[in-house]
C-alpha positions, 0 to 999 in steps of 0.5 A, spaced: 500 500 500 502 506 498 500 513 499 500 518 493 497 524 490 493 524 484 498 528 480 503 523 483 499 517 481 498 520 474 506 520 473 506 513 476 501 511 470 505 514 465 512 511 468 508 504 468 506 505 461 513 507 458 515 501 461 510 497 458 511 500 451 519 498 452 517 491 454 512 491 448 518 494 443 523 489 446 518 483 445 516 485 438 524 485 436 525 479 439 519 474 438 522 472 431 528 471 428 531 470 421 536 465 419 539 464 412 540 457 409 546 454 412 547 460 417 548 459 424 542 461 428 542 467 432 536 467 437 535 473 441 533 472 448 526 472 449 521 469 454 514 469 452 511 467 459 516 472 462 514 477 458 507 476 458 507 476 466 511 483 466 505 486 462 500 483 466 503 486 472 503 492 469 496 492 467 494 490 474 498 496 477 495 501 472 488 498 473 489 499 481 491 506 480 486 508 476 481 505 480 484 509 486 484 515 482 476 514 480 474 513 487 478 519 490 475 523 484 468 521 486 469 522 494 473 528 494 470 534 495 472 541 493 470 546 498 471 552 494 467 549 489 462 545 493 462 539 488 466 533 488 472 532 483 469 528 478 463 533 478 468 538 477 472 535 471 465 534 468 463 541 469 470 543 466 469 539 460 462 542 459 465 549 460 471 548 455 466 546 449 461 552 450 468 556 451 470 553 444 463 555 441 463 562 444 470 563 441 468 562 434 462 566 435 466 572 438 470 572 432 465 574 427 464 581 425 457 584 425 456 584 418 460 581 412 459 581 405 458 574 402 463 573 396 461 569 390 464 562 390 463 555 387 460 558 381 454 561 384 450 566 380 451 573 382 444 575 385 447 582 387 451 584 393 449 579 400 451 580 407 451 576 413 449 579 419 450 576 426 444 574 430 446 575 437 449 581 442 457 580 440 458 584 447 454 579 451 458 573 447 464 576 449 462 577 456 460 570 457 466 568 454 470 571 459 466 569 465 467 561 462 474 562 462 474 565 469 470 559 471 475 554 468 481 557 471 477 557 478 476 549 477 483 548 474 486 552 480 482 548 485 483 541 482 491 543 481 491 544 489 487 538 490 491 534 486 498 536 489 496 536 496 491 531 498 493 524 498 490 517 498 492 510 498 493 505 493 492 497 495 497 493 491 
């Protein structure tokens, strides 16, 4: 059993995934070999059972770490936001989607001349107009950015300071 922060647990997962990638690379390079006719075989070191065992151990550790993170996220309350971490993560994803939409909207000019393209018949001068209050969109965009920052700072503080246990 170890005590670790969420940030530490995620770093541990990256380390384990890096080790797994290394083992898979070694396996890929040594699971087969080529021998020319009349040549002496140079068989690379490879043990299927040992390799499979190591990969399974890594996968099991990653599962336990991710489960511990999920339990931590669903039970740890962020008092400054009045929600749990898992709710904060969902809320932040929703806000980021809305932020992207508002960012697009705020970049539109109030009135844009439409140019002739793709063989469309010229029916005279046409304009495209925004059908919303640009100032309101800009203000909402800024407000959403502030909400995202508030959530991220609360998550950063929690992820760096509060520990939980991982049972091996």
